Every structure is written in structure tokens, then in C-alpha cells.
C-alpha positions, 0 to 999 in steps of 0.5 A: 242224762237221759232223764234229766226230769227223773233225775231232778225227782230222784234228787228231791226224793234224796233230799226228803231222805236225808231230811228224814234221817237227820230228823232221827239223828237229831231227836237221837241227840236230843235224848243222848244229853244230860241238859234241858236246854239241848234237848229242846234245841235237838228236838225243834231241829228234828222236827223241822228237819222231817217236816222238810222231808215230808214237804219235799215229798208233797210238794216235789216241784216246789222243793226242785225249785227251792233247791235250784234257788239255793244253788243259785244264791251259793253260786252268787256267794261263791262267785262274789269271794271269788271275785274279791280274791282277785284284789288280794295281795301276794296272789301271782297272776295266773292265781288272780286269773283263776279266780277271777275267771271261776268267780264270773262263771259261778256269777254267771250260773247264779244269773242263769239259776235265778233267771230261769230256775224251771230250766236251771234244776234240768241243766243241773241234772244233765251236767250231774249226769255228765259229770258222773260220766266222765268221773267214772270213765276218769276213774276206771283209767286211773285205776288201771294206771294204778294197777299197771304200775303196781304190777310192774312194781310187784314183780320187781319186788318178786325179782329182787326177793327172789334175788335176796333168797338166792344170795341167802341160799348160795351163802349157806352153802 
């Protein structure tokens, strides 16, 4: 959250690493096939993935821009789909409101990202950082609750096992 520009750069590098790994996996798949048709397709996909990885490293600014536009397109399609789902039969009023609100928020995000992709990339990095903080804190809180429940149930299991053992011991004498 402190350095969104660095976070955008890290996303670009992660995308490049992903593309390189996908290329290696596609080459591996190409030569695990027993037919020539799939080999050519997998090799072409591998070359495309490796080219995307190289392109991401050579042109990081363009890659960040394209990734932002990709997210904007995804948000637009998702938003329109959710708004359309409002008009389906069989949905309750609460579900319709949920679909409408989430669809409108997705469409608004898409518009903002399409209009200002430069600020959109930095904003996405900041939101990702904020999300990571909130998710991390909530994971810690949940783990502490689960631990507390486990400890209380564990002590109950120990007590009941001790009672059973005591009853067995008393019955044996």
C-alpha cells in the first residue's frame, strides 16, 4: 500500500514469470503427445507465452496498461452479466438487489479503468494492498477463534476420556 508503483511493477514481473512457466509447461505438453497435431498447437502456445513474458519484461508500462484494460473488460462483462441476472425469474428481492448493486459497481469500475488506466493500475495496487491487510487480519482472527474452540473441545475430550478410563478402572476392581 505504501508503494503502489512498485506493486504494479511486481504484478508485471509476476505476469512475466507466469508466462514463462506456462511456456515451459506447454512445451512439455507438446512432446508428451503421441500425435503431430497437438504438438504443433502446444509449441505455438509455448512460443506465444514466452513472447508474452519477454514483452512484459521489455515493455513493463505497456504490460501494466494492457493488464489494466483486461481487468476493465472483465469488470464490464461481469457487471453487465450481473445486471442481466436481475431480470431472471426465481430470484428473491434481496438477490436481485445484490446482483444489481454488484453489477453497477463492476460497470463503474470498468468505466473508471477505461477512462484512466494509469490511475486505475495504481489504484488496483493500493486496493490489493488494502485487501491483503484486511484478509491477513481476518485470517489471524479466525485462526485464533478456531484455536480457542479447539482448545475448549480438546479439554472436554480429555475430561470425558479420563472419566471413561476412571469408570473402566473402577469396574475392573
